[in-house]
C-alpha positions in Angstrom: -9.4 37.6 13.8 -6.8 35.3 15.5 -3.7 34.4 12.9 -2.5 31.1 13.0 -0.2 28.8 10.7 -0.9 25.2 10.1 0.7 21.5 9.8 -1.1 19.2 7.1 -0.2 15.4 7.2 -1.6 14.5 3.6 -1.7 10.9 4.0 -2.3 7.9 1.9 -5.4 6.8 3.5 -6.0 9.5 6.1 -5.1 13.2 6.2 -5.0 15.6 9.3 -4.6 19.2 10.0 -3.1 20.8 13.1 -2.2 24.4 14.7 -0.4 25.8 17.5 -2.9 27.8 19.9 -2.3 30.8 22.0 -0.9 28.5 24.7 1.9 27.1 22.7 0.1 24.0 22.5 0.0 21.9 19.0 -3.7 20.7 18.5 -5.4 18.8 16.0 -8.5 20.3 14.3 -11.7 18.3 13.9 -13.4 18.0 10.7 -17.0 19.0 10.1 -17.9 15.2 10.9 -16.3 15.4 14.3 -13.2 13.3 13.9 -9.6 14.3 14.2 -8.3 12.4 10.8 -10.2 12.6 7.2 -10.1 9.7 4.7 -7.8 10.8 1.7 -10.9 9.7 -0.8 -12.5 11.8 -3.3 -15.9 11.1 -4.7 -16.9 13.2 -7.7 -20.5 13.6 -7.1 -21.3 15.9 -10.1 -19.4 18.5 -12.3 -19.5 21.0 -9.8 -19.2 18.9 -6.3 -16.9 16.7 -4.9 -17.3 14.6 -1.7 -14.1 14.2 0.2 -13.9 11.7 3.6 -15.9 9.1 5.1 -18.9 9.4 2.9 -16.3 9.1 -0.1 -14.6 6.3 1.6 -18.0 4.2 1.8 -18.7 5.0 -1.8 -15.3 3.6 -3.1 -16.7 0.1 -4.1 -20.1 1.2 -5.0 -19.2 3.9 -7.1 -15.5 3.0 -8.3 -15.6 4.8 -11.4 -16.1 8.2 -9.9 -14.0 7.5 -6.7 -10.3 8.2 -6.1 -8.6 6.4 -3.2 -4.7 6.2 -2.3 -4.1 9.1 -4.6 -0.8 9.9 -2.8 0.8 6.9 -4.5 0.3 8.7 -8.0 2.1 11.9 -6.9 4.8 12.6 -9.3 4.6 9.6 -10.8 1.9 10.0 -13.2 -0.5 12.6 -14.5 -3.7 10.8 -14.4 -5.7 10.0 -11.3 -9.3 9.6 -13.1 -11.5 10.5 -15.8 -14.5 12.1 -14.6 -17.1 13.6 -17.1 -15.0 13.3 -20.0 -12.1 15.1 -18.3 -8.9 13.5 -16.9 -8.2 14.7 -13.4 -4.5 14.9 -12.4 -3.3 13.6 -8.7 -2.4 17.2 -7.8 -6.1 18.3 -8.5 -7.5 15.2 -6.5 -5.1 16.0 -3.4 -6.1 19.7 -3.7 -9.7 18.7 -3.1 -8.6 16.7 0.0 -6.5 19.8 1.2 -9.5 22.0 0.7 -11.9 19.7 2.7 -9.0 19.9 5.6 -8.6 23.7 5.6 -12.4 24.6 5.1 -13.7 22.5 7.9 -10.8 23.6 10.0 -11.5 27.2 9.2 -15.1 26.7 10.2 -14.3 25.0 13.6 -11.8 27.3 14.9 -13.1 30.6 13.4 -10.0 31.6 11.7 -8.4 31.9 8.3 -6.4 28.6 6.9 -3.7 29.9 4.6 -0.2 29.4 5.6 0.6 25.7 5.8 3.7 23.4 6.0 2.6 20.0 4.2 4.1 16.7 5.1 5.6 13.9 2.6 7.5 10.6 3.0 11.1 11.0 3.3 12.0 8.8 0.4 9.7 11.5 -1.9 11.9 12.6 -4.9 11.6 15.8 -6.9 8.5 15.0 -8.7 6.6 13.7 -5.7 7.8 17.0 -3.6 6.9 19.4 -6.5 3.4 17.6 -7.1 2.6 18.0 -3.3 3.2 21.4 -3.5 1.3 22.2 -6.4 -1.6 20.6 -4.9 -1.5 23.0 -2.2 -1.1 25.9 -4.4 -4.3 24.7 -6.3 -6.1 24.4 -3.3 -5.6 28.0 -2.7 -3.1 27.7 0.2 0.0 29.6 0.9 2.8 26.6 1.2 5.5 27.6 3.5 7.4 24.6 3.0 7.3 20.8 2.2 8.7 18.9 5.3 9.7 15.1 5.6 7.1 13.3 7.9 9.7 11.7 10.1 11.2 15.0 10.5 7.5 16.6 11.8 7.2 13.6 14.0 10.6 14.0 15.7 9.7 17.4 16.4 6.5 16.6 18.0 7.8 13.6 19.9 10.1 16.4 21.9 13.5 15.2 20.5 14.3 18.7 19.3 13.9 19.8 22.8 16.6 17.9 24.4 20.3 18.8 24.5 21.6 15.5 24.6 22.7 14.1 21.0 20.9 11.0 20.1 20.2 8.9 17.0 16.7 8.2 16.3 14.7 6.0 14.0 11.2 6.8 12.6 9.3 3.8 11.8 6.3 5.2 9.9 3.8 2.5 8.8 0.8 4.3 7.7 -2.2 3.2 5.7 -0.9 3.3 2.5 3.1 3.7 2.7 5.9 2.5 4.9 8.6 4.8 5.5 11.8 4.4 7.8 14.2 7.2 8.6 17.3 7.6 10.9 18.4 10.7 11.9 20.8 12.4 14.6 19.0 15.1 16.7 20.4 17.7 19.0 18.9 20.7 20.2 20.4 22.9 17.2 20.1 20.6 14.3 18.2 17.8 12.7 20.3 15.4 10.4 18.6 13.0 8.3 21.4 10.1 8.1 19.4 7.8 5.5 15.7 7.1 4.6 14.0 4.0 2.6 10.6 2.9 2.2 7.9 1.2 0.2 5.4 3.6 -1.2 3.1 0.5 -1.9 3.0 -1.1 1.5 0.5 0.0 4.3 -2.3 -1.0 6.4 -4.2 -1.3 3.2 -2.1 -4.7 2.7 -3.0 -5.8 6.2 -6.7 -5.1 5.3 -6.5 -6.9 2.0 -4.9 -10.0 3.8 -7.7 -10.1 6.3 -10.4 -10.0 3.6 -8.8 -13.1 1.8 -8.8 -15.0 4.7 -12.2 -14.0 5.8 -13.5 -14.6 2.3 -11.9 -18.1 2.3 -13.4 -19.0 5.7 -16.9 -18.0 4.3 -16.3 -20.3 1.2 -15.1 -23.1 3.8 -17.9 -22.9 6.1 -20.8 -22.3 3.5 -19.5 -24.1 0.4 -20.2 -21.0 -1.4 -19.3 -20.9 -5.0 -20.4 -17.5 -6.0 -18.5 -14.2 -6.0 -18.8 -11.4 -3.9 -20.7 -8.4 -5.6 -19.5 -4.8 -5.1 -21.6 -4.2 -2.1 -20.6 -7.5 -0.4 -16.8 -6.5 -1.1 -17.3 -3.1 0.6 -19.1 -4.4 3.5 -16.0 -7.1 3.8 -13.5 -4.3 3.5 -15.1 -2.3 6.2 -15.5 -5.3 8.5 -11.7 -6.4 7.8 -10.6 -2.7 8.8 -12.4 -2.9 12.1 -11.5 -6.4 13.0 -7.7 -5.3 12.4 -8.4 -2.3 14.7 -10.2 -4.5 17.3 -7.5 -7.2 17.6 -4.9 -4.5 18.3 -7.0 -4.3 21.9 -7.8 -7.8 22.4 -7.2 -11.5 21.3 -10.0 -12.7 19.3 -13.1 -10.9 17.9 -15.9 -12.2 15.8 -16.8 -11.1 12.1 -20.0 -11.7 10.5 -19.8 -12.1 6.9 -22.5 -12.2 4.5 -23.3 -12.3 0.9 -26.0 -13.5 -1.2 -28.4 -13.9 1.5 -26.0 -16.1 3.4 -24.1 -15.3 6.9 -21.3 -17.0 8.5 -19.4 -16.1 12.1 -15.7 -16.4 12.0 -13.8 -16.1 15.2 -10.7 -14.4 14.2 -7.9 -14.4 16.4 -4.9 -12.0 16.6 -2.5 -15.0 16.3 -4.1 -16.0 13.3 -3.9 -12.3 12.0 -0.2 -12.1 12.7 0.2 -15.3 10.9 -1.4 -14.3 7.6 0.3 -10.8 7.8 4.0 -12.1 8.7 5.4 -11.4 5.3 4.3 -8.1 5.3 5.8 -7.3 8.6 9.0 -8.8 7.4 9.4 -6.6 4.5 9.2 -3.6 6.9 11.9 -5.2 9.2 14.0 -5.8 5.9 13.8 -1.9 5.0 14.6 -1.2 8.6 17.7 -3.6 8.6 18.9 -1.7 5.3 18.6 1.5 6.9 20.1 0.6 10.0 23.1 -0.7 8.2 23.6 2.4 6.2 23.5 4.5 9.6 26.3 2.1 11.2 28.5 2.3 8.3 28.7 5.9 8.7 29.3 5.6 12.5 25.8 6.0 14.3 24.4 3.7 16.6 20.6 3.6 17.4 19.4 5.2 20.7 15.6 5.2 20.0 12.6 3.8 17.8 9.5 6.3 17.3 6.2 4.8 15.9 4.2 6.9 13.6 1.2 6.1 11.4 -2.0 4.4 12.7 -0.8 1.0 11.7 2.0 0.9 14.1 -0.9 0.5 16.7 -0.8 -3.3 16.0 0.8 -5.1 18.4 3.0 -7.2 16.3 5.1 -4.1 15.3 6.5 -3.3 18.6 6.8 -6.8 19.6 8.7 -7.3 16.2 11.1 -4.1 16.4 11.7 -4.9 20.3 12.8 -8.5 19.3 14.8 -7.4 16.5 16.8 -4.4 17.9 16.5 -4.5 21.9 14.5 -1.2 21.9 11.3 -0.7 23.3 9.4 1.7 20.8 8.0 5.1 21.9 4.4 5.5 20.8 2.4 8.8 21.3 -0.7 9.7 18.9 0.7 7.9 15.8 -2.4 9.3 13.7 -1.7 12.9 14.7 2.3 13.3 15.3 3.2 14.2 12.0 0.8 17.1 11.7 1.5 18.5 15.0 4.9 18.4 14.4 4.3 20.2 11.1 2.4 22.9 12.8 5.3 23.4 15.3 7.6 23.8 12.1 5.2 25.9 10.4 5.5 28.5 13.5 9.2 28.6 13.4 9.4 28.7 9.5 6.7 31.7 9.6 8.7 33.7 12.1 12.1 33.1 10.9 11.4 33.8 7.4 9.5 37.1 8.0 11.2 40.6 8.6 11.3 41.4 12.3 11.9 44.5 14.6 12.4 44.8 18.2 9.8 46.5 20.5 11.6 48.0 23.6 9.6 48.9 27.0 10.4 49.7 30.4 9.0 47.5 33.4 7.9 48.9 37.0 11.5 48.6 37.9 13.1 50.7 35.3 14.8 47.9 33.6 14.6 47.9 29.7 13.8 44.7 27.9 12.6 44.1 24.4 10.2 41.7 22.2 11.0 40.4 18.8 7.7 41.1 16.6 7.1 41.1 12.9 7.5 44.3 11.2 4.2 45.7 10.5 5.2 47.7 7.7 5.8 44.7 5.7 2.3 44.0 5.9 2.9 40.6 7.8 0.4 39.6 10.4 1.7 38.8 14.2 0.9 35.1 15.0 -1.5 34.5 17.9 0.7 32.4 19.7 3.7 33.9 21.4 7.0 31.8 20.3 8.4 32.0 23.7 5.5 30.1 25.0 6.4 27.4 23.0 8.8 24.5 24.3 11.2 25.0 21.5 11.2 28.7 21.9 10.3 29.6 18.3 14.1 28.8 17.3 14.5 27.5 14.0 16.6 24.3 14.1 18.8 23.5 11.1 17.7 20.7 9.2 20.2 18.9 7.3 18.7 16.6 4.6 20.0 13.8 2.6 19.6 13.1 -1.0 16.4 11.2 -1.6 17.4 9.6 -4.9 20.5 8.7 -6.7 21.4 10.5 -9.8 23.4 9.0 -12.6 24.9 10.1 -16.3 25.0 7.3 -19.2 28.5 6.3 -20.1 30.4 3.9 -22.1 32.4 1.5 -19.9 34.0 -0.7 -22.7 35.2 1.1 -25.9 35.6 -2.0 -27.8 32.1 -3.3 -27.2 30.5 0.2 -26.4 28.8 -1.2 -23.6 26.7 1.4 -21.7 26.2 1.7 -17.9 24.8 4.2 -15.9 27.2 5.7 -13.4 25.9 7.1 -10.2 27.3 10.7 -9.4 24.8 11.3 -6.6 23.7 8.5 -4.2 20.7 8.0 -2.4 21.0 9.1 1.3 24.4 11.2 0.4 24.4 14.1 3.1 23.4 17.6 1.9 24.8 20.0 5.0 24.5 23.2 3.3 21.2 22.0 1.8 22.5 21.0 -1.8 25.3 18.9 -3.1 27.7 19.4 -6.0 29.6 16.5 -7.7 31.6 16.8 -10.7 33.4 14.0 -12.8 35.7 14.2 -16.1 35.1 11.6 -18.6 36.5 11.0 -22.1 35.2 11.4 -25.7 34.7 8.0 -27.2 35.7 9.0 -31.2 38.3 11.1 -33.0 36.5 14.4 -34.2 33.6 13.9 -32.1 31.1 16.6 -32.8 29.1 16.4 -29.6 28.4 14.6 -26.2 24.9 13.7 -25.3 24.4 13.9 -21.7 21.7 11.3 -20.5 20.7 11.8 -16.9 18.9 9.3 -14.9 16.9 9.4 -11.3 16.4 6.1 -9.6 16.8 4.3 -5.9 20.2 2.3 -7.0 22.9 2.6 -4.5 25.7 1.0 -6.4 28.1 3.1 -8.3 27.1 1.6 -11.7 23.9 -0.1 -12.7 22.2 -1.3 -16.1 20.9 1.0 -18.4 17.0 1.6 -18.2 15.5 4.1 -20.0 12.4 4.4 -17.5 14.7 6.3 -15.1 15.5 8.9 -17.8 14.8 12.6 -16.2 16.6 14.5 -19.2 19.2 15.2 -21.4 21.6 17.8 -22.6 23.7 18.3 -25.8 27.2 19.4 -25.5 28.8 20.8 -28.9 32.5 20.1 -29.2 35.1 22.2 -31.3 36.6 19.9 -34.3 39.5 17.8 -34.6 39.6 16.4 -30.9 41.5 13.4 -30.2 40.0 10.2 -28.2 39.7 10.7 -24.6 39.4 14.7 -24.7 38.1 15.4 -21.4 34.4 16.5 -20.8 33.5 17.7 -17.3 29.9 16.6 -15.8 28.8 18.6 -12.9 25.5 17.7 -11.0 24.3 20.1 -8.4 21.1 19.1 -6.9 19.2 21.8 -4.1 17.2 20.9 -1.3 14.0 21.2 -3.3 15.5 18.0 -5.3 16.0 20.2 -8.7 19.1 18.9 -10.4 21.1 21.3 -12.6 23.5 19.8 -15.0 26.6 21.3 -16.5 28.7 19.6 -19.2 32.1 21.6 -19.9 34.5 20.6 -22.7 37.9 21.1 -21.2 39.7 22.1 -24.3 37.6 25.0 -25.2 35.9 25.8 -21.9 32.5 25.7 -23.9 29.3 24.6 -21.5 26.0 23.4 -21.6 23.7 23.9 -18.9 20.4 22.2 -18.2 17.8 21.8 -15.3 16.2 18.2 -15.0 12.9 17.8 -14.0 10.9 14.7 -13.9 8.3 14.6 -16.8 5.5 14.6 -14.4 6.0 17.9 -12.9 2.9 20.0 -13.8 3.8 23.2 -15.7 3.3 26.6 -13.6 0.5 27.7 -15.9 -1.5 24.7 -15.7 -1.2 24.7 -11.8 -2.7 28.5 -11.9 -5.6 27.1 -14.1 -6.5 24.4 -12.1 -6.3 26.6 -9.0 -8.8 28.9 -10.6 -11.1 25.9 -11.7 -10.8 24.6 -8.2 -12.7 27.7 -6.7 -15.5 26.8 -8.7 -16.1 23.6 -7.3 -17.9 22.8 -4.1 -15.9 20.5 -1.6 -18.2 18.5 1.2 
């Protein structure tokens, strides 16, 4: 059986799976319904069966109590997605069913095992969200090689990493449920994330919602209708709003038939009106883009290119706004599939470069000796069906220099008299991590004579200023450092934050007088315990996914 590795774009509204074939080309694998993307919607049809995809999407309004949409927005932020049959389902478990649908359909489509995968996530995802994404893959029975940022995957597919010329690019990613903007500096050796920003609550769904409100208002105005749209009418209106949005990307006007309670009205919907009612949404994305460009320019980077990712970038208003604002014509190529294809290419690199290899020497007809690098079979590792030399990237692993996606702060007292407390950011969002990690230390002083201990309270947030007001919602953990007796006020205590490339923060507190230390690993309260991941993995095997 052929051996492939895969890239999965686990999207908010649609998901996609891709692989690199024997010719070195990245291909999206269709689902059993024959489409390249699968709606990220799960319907719990029975205690032993879940429905994923288009059928589940069509049931979202009719059977809302048993259907989950937009589960990605809950990843790492909540331990609850839905209660079915008296049992709470976590976002990780629900996402695992989406991943299983993609993997099982793909395996049938290309007659190959789907096991080793790279899964993508938004650049602004923090520790909890990335860990939740990886756990979803494990629950689905997959071997998750890596979690990679969506804009990096898109840049790989767009071919930016094939070029030797150094350039700075902006990836504008407007999907169905999230918006992400990332600026990176790229050459043939390295992809360096400069900064990223986004809004996990903003996406094509908001354009759909604005369209639904407009169509409903026009229907009421035409018909003088005073009733409510029942759940069936709402579902019909939602589907028609999404279709109208798509049609207006290709033409200036489209008629929409709205009906409820036995009444019908034809509404002539124009692109001009569509852009008018969604202008505030578009402006929100431009504001985020402006902020990211400001950060990049402050660090000496000038924008060279703009890449568009996500199905919602097909709306003409997006290209128009970006071109008018920045004077650069954006590039757009397969926005629904670019992320998955880039992840598949990256998966080949990760698989090859993380496995033991050996050189196979041979003589050609002219007596010259050459060699191929192949995976070492003594380690039980399968050779990929694709020869990396056939890929345009040559199987070469480019270093990816990430930036911090969150800020990490410690609670301090800024006024000894009033005991006013503030949060002091030691690691600030978008700080570079050249070696894949970052370590920062600061020395603070005790507040009282004979102080017995220091409570180190750690915060994770998106705040980028040096100090911000205390808000316990952002606390991710605490550590208690015991102090020796008889210390005077302002006795030095060193606080050290070490953040690794998986977003896990190690905190050390050290009393500089006695050299006594305390160590703690900070994780979000919503990160699932390992034993629960394994329990859900076994449970998932008993469920039928269709």
